SEDREN-848371 format. One record per residue: residue number from 1; y, z, x of N, C-alpha, C in turn. Coordinates in steps of 0.2 Angstrom, whole numbers. Example, Ala and Ser with C-alpha at 12.3 -4.5 7.8 and 13.67 -1.06 7.14 Angstrom:
BEGIN
[1 [-28 39 66] [-22 39 62] [-16 39 66]];
[2 [-11 35 64] [-5 36 68] [0 39 64]];
***
This chain:
BEGIN
[1 [408 760 423] [401 761 422] [397 755 423]];
[2 [400 749 425] [397 743 427] [393 744 433]];
[3 [388 739 434] [384 740 440] [385 733 444]];
[4 [383 733 450] [384 728 455] [381 721 452]];
[5 [376 722 448] [373 716 445] [376 714 438]];
[6 [382 718 436] [385 716 430] [388 709 430]];
[7 [388 706 425] [391 699 425] [397 699 420]];
[8 [402 696 422] [408 696 418] [408 689 415]];
[9 [409 690 408] [410 684 404] [417 684 401]];
[10 [419 678 399] [426 677 395] [424 677 388]];
[11 [428 681 384] [427 681 377] [434 681 374]];
[12 [435 679 368] [442 679 365] [441 683 358]];
[13 [445 688 357] [445 692 351] [451 692 348]];
[14 [451 693 341] [457 694 337] [457 702 336]];
[15 [461 705 339] [461 713 338] [468 715 335]];
[16 [468 721 332] [474 724 329] [478 727 335]];
[17 [484 724 336] [488 726 342] [489 733 342]];
[18 [491 736 337] [493 743 336] [487 748 338]];
[19 [481 746 336] [475 750 337] [473 749 345]];
[20 [474 743 347] [472 742 354] [477 746 359]];
[21 [483 746 357] [488 750 361] [487 758 361]];
[22 [485 760 355] [483 767 354] [477 769 358]];
[23 [472 764 358] [466 766 362] [468 765 369]];
[24 [472 761 371] [474 760 378] [477 767 381]];
[25 [482 770 376] [485 776 378] [480 782 378]];
[26 [475 782 373] [471 787 373] [466 787 379]];
[27 [464 781 381] [459 780 386] [462 780 393]];
[28 [469 781 393] [473 780 399] [471 774 404]];
[29 [470 769 400] [469 762 403] [475 758 405]];
[30 [475 755 411] [480 752 414] [481 745 410]];
[31 [476 742 408] [476 735 405] [472 735 398]];
[32 [473 730 394] [469 729 388] [462 728 390]];
[33 [461 724 395] [454 723 397] [450 730 399]];
[34 [454 734 403] [451 740 404] [450 744 398]];
[35 [454 744 393] [454 748 387] [447 746 383]];
[36 [446 739 383] [440 737 379] [434 739 383]];
[37 [434 739 390] [428 741 394] [427 748 393]];
[38 [432 752 393] [431 759 393] [428 761 386]];
[39 [431 758 381] [429 759 374] [421 757 373]];
[40 [419 751 376] [412 749 376] [408 754 379]];
[41 [410 757 385] [406 762 389] [405 768 385]];
[42 [411 770 381] [410 776 377] [405 775 371]];
[43 [405 769 368] [401 768 363] [394 768 365]];
[44 [392 765 371] [386 765 374] [383 772 375]];
[45 [388 776 378] [386 783 380] [385 787 374]];
[46 [389 786 369] [388 790 362] [381 788 359]];
[47 [379 782 359] [373 779 357] [367 783 361]];
[48 [368 783 367] [362 786 371] [362 794 370]];
[49 [368 797 369] [367 804 367] [364 805 361]];
[50 [366 801 356] [363 802 349] [355 801 349]];
[51 [353 796 353] [346 795 354] [342 800 357]];
[52 [345 803 363] [342 809 366] [342 815 361]];
[53 [347 816 357] [347 822 353] [342 821 347]];
[54 [341 815 345] [336 813 339] [329 814 342]];
[55 [328 812 348] [321 813 351] [320 821 352]];
[56 [325 824 354] [324 832 355] [323 835 349]];
[57 [326 833 343] [325 836 337] [318 834 334]];
[58 [316 828 335] [309 826 333] [304 830 337]];
[59 [305 831 343] [300 836 347] [300 843 344]];
[60 [306 845 343] [307 852 340] [303 853 334]];
[61 [304 848 329] [301 849 322] [294 848 323]];
[62 [291 844 327] [284 842 328] [281 849 331]];
[63 [285 853 335] [282 858 339] [279 864 334]];
[64 [282 864 328] [280 868 322] [283 875 323]];
[65 [288 876 327] [291 883 328] [294 885 321]];
[66 [292 891 319] [295 894 313] [302 896 314]];
[67 [307 894 309] [314 896 309] [315 901 304]];
[68 [319 906 306] [321 911 302] [329 912 302]];
[69 [332 913 296] [339 913 297] [341 921 298]];
[70 [348 922 298] [350 929 300] [347 934 295]];
[71 [345 933 289] [342 937 285] [335 938 285]];
[72 [332 934 289] [324 934 290] [321 929 286]];
[73 [324 925 282] [321 921 277] [318 915 281]];
[74 [312 913 280] [309 907 283] [312 900 280]];
[75 [312 896 285] [314 889 283] [309 884 286]];
[76 [308 879 282] [303 874 284] [307 868 286]];
***
């Protein structure tokens, strides 16, 4: 998910070995570095999805559309 202008920096982390290996397997990553990169990409993607969903929800609520449940009851 990186771009051509992405800059690689060196960082040193103390990580739980078991958790890192489980994530590596779950993400089908070849290396520990690739595991961390994929996990970061997923976190960024999830944040963007949440932001888009929250924006859509705000627009929906602001639109003033009346909501009725299956029994016809109004909800505010």
